[in-house]
C-alpha positions as CSV (number, residue, x, y, z in Angstrom):
1,X,28.6,112.4,198.6
2,X,29.6,115.9,200.2
3,X,31.1,114.3,203.1
4,X,33.1,111.9,201.0
5,X,34.5,114.5,198.8
6,X,35.2,117.3,201.1
7,X,38.3,115.9,202.7
8,X,39.7,115.0,199.4
9,X,39.2,118.4,197.9
10,X,40.5,120.1,201.0
11,X,43.4,118.1,201.1
12,X,44.6,118.6,197.6
13,X,43.8,122.3,197.7
14,X,45.8,122.6,201.1
15,X,48.7,120.9,199.5
16,X,48.5,123.2,196.3
17,X,48.2,126.3,198.6
18,X,51.4,125.0,200.4
19,X,53.3,124.6,197.3
20,X,52.3,128.0,195.9
21,X,53.2,130.0,199.0
22,X,56.7,128.0,199.0
23,X,57.1,129.0,195.2
24,X,56.1,132.7,196.1
25,X,59.4,132.9,198.1
26,X,61.2,132.1,194.9
27,X,60.1,135.4,193.4
28,X,62.0,137.3,196.4
29,X,65.0,135.3,195.8
30,X,64.8,136.0,192.0
31,X,64.3,139.9,192.7
32,X,67.1,140.0,195.0
33,X,69.3,138.1,192.9
34,X,68.7,140.3,189.7
35,X,69.3,143.5,191.8
36,X,72.7,141.8,193.0
37,X,73.5,140.9,189.4
38,X,72.5,144.2,188.0
39,X,74.6,146.1,190.7
40,X,77.6,143.7,190.1
41,X,77.4,144.3,186.3
42,X,76.9,148.1,186.2
43,X,78.7,149.3,189.3
44,X,81.5,146.9,189.6
45,X,82.0,145.6,186.0
46,X,81.5,142.0,186.9
47,X,79.3,139.6,185.3
48,X,78.4,136.1,185.8
49,X,76.8,133.6,183.4
50,X,75.9,131.3,186.4
51,X,73.9,134.2,188.1
52,X,72.1,134.9,184.8
53,X,71.2,131.4,184.4
54,X,69.9,130.9,188.0
55,X,67.8,134.0,187.3
56,X,66.1,132.2,184.4
57,X,66.1,128.9,186.4
58,X,64.1,130.7,189.3
59,X,61.9,132.3,186.9
60,X,61.2,128.8,185.2
61,X,60.4,127.2,188.7
62,X,58.0,130.1,189.5
63,X,56.1,129.8,186.1
64,X,56.0,126.0,186.3
65,X,55.3,125.3,189.9
66,X,52.9,128.3,190.2
67,X,50.5,126.9,187.6
68,X,48.7,124.5,190.1
69,X,48.3,127.4,192.6
70,X,46.9,129.8,189.8
71,X,44.7,127.1,188.8
72,X,43.5,126.4,192.3
73,X,42.5,130.2,192.7
74,X,40.9,130.3,189.2
75,X,43.3,133.0,188.0
76,X,44.3,131.6,184.7
77,X,43.4,133.6,181.6
78,X,40.0,132.2,180.3
79,X,38.0,133.3,177.3
80,X,34.6,134.4,179.3
81,X,32.2,134.7,176.4
82,X,30.1,132.0,177.7
83,X,31.5,131.3,181.2
84,X,30.7,134.8,182.8
85,X,27.6,135.3,180.8
86,X,24.4,136.4,182.9
87,X,22.6,133.4,181.0
88,X,24.9,130.6,182.3
89,X,23.8,129.4,185.8
90,X,26.2,128.0,188.5
91,X,25.2,124.4,187.2
92,X,26.2,125.5,183.7
93,X,29.4,126.8,184.8
94,X,30.1,123.5,186.8
95,X,29.4,121.6,183.4
96,X,31.8,124.0,181.5
97,X,34.5,123.5,183.9
98,X,34.1,119.9,184.4
99,X,34.1,119.3,180.5
100,X,37.0,121.8,180.0
101,X,39.2,119.9,182.6
102,X,38.2,116.4,181.5
103,X,38.5,117.1,177.6
104,X,41.4,119.7,177.5
105,X,43.3,120.1,180.9
106,X,44.0,116.4,181.6
107,X,44.7,115.2,178.1
108,X,47.2,118.3,177.7
109,X,48.8,117.6,181.0
110,X,49.1,113.7,180.3
111,X,50.7,114.7,176.8
112,X,53.3,117.0,178.5
113,X,54.2,114.5,181.2
114,X,54.5,111.6,178.6
115,X,56.5,113.8,176.4
116,X,58.7,115.2,179.0
117,X,59.1,112.1,180.9
118,X,62.2,110.8,178.7
119,X,63.5,114.3,178.3
120,X,63.9,114.5,182.2
121,X,64.9,111.1,182.5
122,X,67.8,111.5,179.9
123,X,68.8,114.9,181.9
124,X,69.0,113.1,185.3
125,X,70.9,110.0,183.8
126,X,73.6,112.1,182.3
127,X,73.4,114.7,185.1
128,X,72.9,117.4,182.6
129,X,74.3,120.8,183.3
130,X,74.6,124.0,181.3
131,X,76.5,123.9,178.1
132,X,77.8,127.5,178.7
133,X,81.3,128.0,180.2
134,X,80.7,129.2,184.0
135,X,77.1,128.0,183.7
136,X,74.9,126.1,186.2
137,X,75.6,122.3,186.7
138,X,72.1,121.2,187.7
139,X,70.0,121.8,184.6
140,X,68.4,118.4,185.2
141,X,66.4,119.9,188.0
142,X,64.4,122.3,185.7
143,X,63.6,119.4,183.5
144,X,62.3,117.3,186.4
145,X,60.4,120.4,187.5
146,X,58.4,120.1,184.2
147,X,56.9,116.7,185.2
148,X,56.4,118.0,188.7
149,X,54.6,121.0,187.6
150,X,52.2,119.1,185.4
151,X,51.4,116.5,188.1
152,X,50.6,119.2,190.4
153,X,48.2,120.9,187.7
154,X,46.6,117.5,187.2
155,X,46.1,117.2,191.1
156,X,44.4,120.5,191.0
157,X,42.4,119.3,188.4
158,X,41.2,116.3,190.2
159,X,40.0,118.6,193.0
160,X,38.4,120.9,190.3
161,X,36.5,117.8,188.9
162,X,35.4,116.8,192.4
163,X,34.1,120.4,193.3
164,X,32.2,120.5,189.7
165,X,30.8,117.0,190.5
166,X,29.5,118.0,193.8
167,X,28.0,121.2,192.5
168,X,26.3,119.3,189.6
169,X,25.1,116.3,191.8
170,X,23.8,119.0,194.4
171,X,21.9,121.0,191.7
172,X,20.4,118.0,189.8
173,X,19.2,116.3,193.1
174,X,17.1,119.2,194.0
């Protein structure tokens, strides 16, 4: 089972790491954009709705598309009352993670994807843009990013399920 699962797990996690590293560059772009916007506003008395919207759009992309990367590195906030207890073994942690992923993560992601699908589809169909004068014309991209983000989180969830199954099968076969 180990040899069958390893390439799948490694492939998913490699892809998630690539997306996380790519998204991290958006943070630099966002910081530079905010500095430029602040300088233009306070030094030259020139403000732009499009720049402010772009700041929020970049933040949304970092937040959405960074979720799978954060899950991959086990950096999400977790209530560690039971999970980090000295009384819970590695096998127990694997079971907790497996059940949490199957009972909470997957249903939540599926619910978001099913709910956001018509929302994003409608935005793409109408080529939705900002309702604000001077705003950005491509708001539909953000709505599509919601779907991409939760599909990526589910993909990382699949890798986590496989890793935990590997731990459970190895511990229980001994």
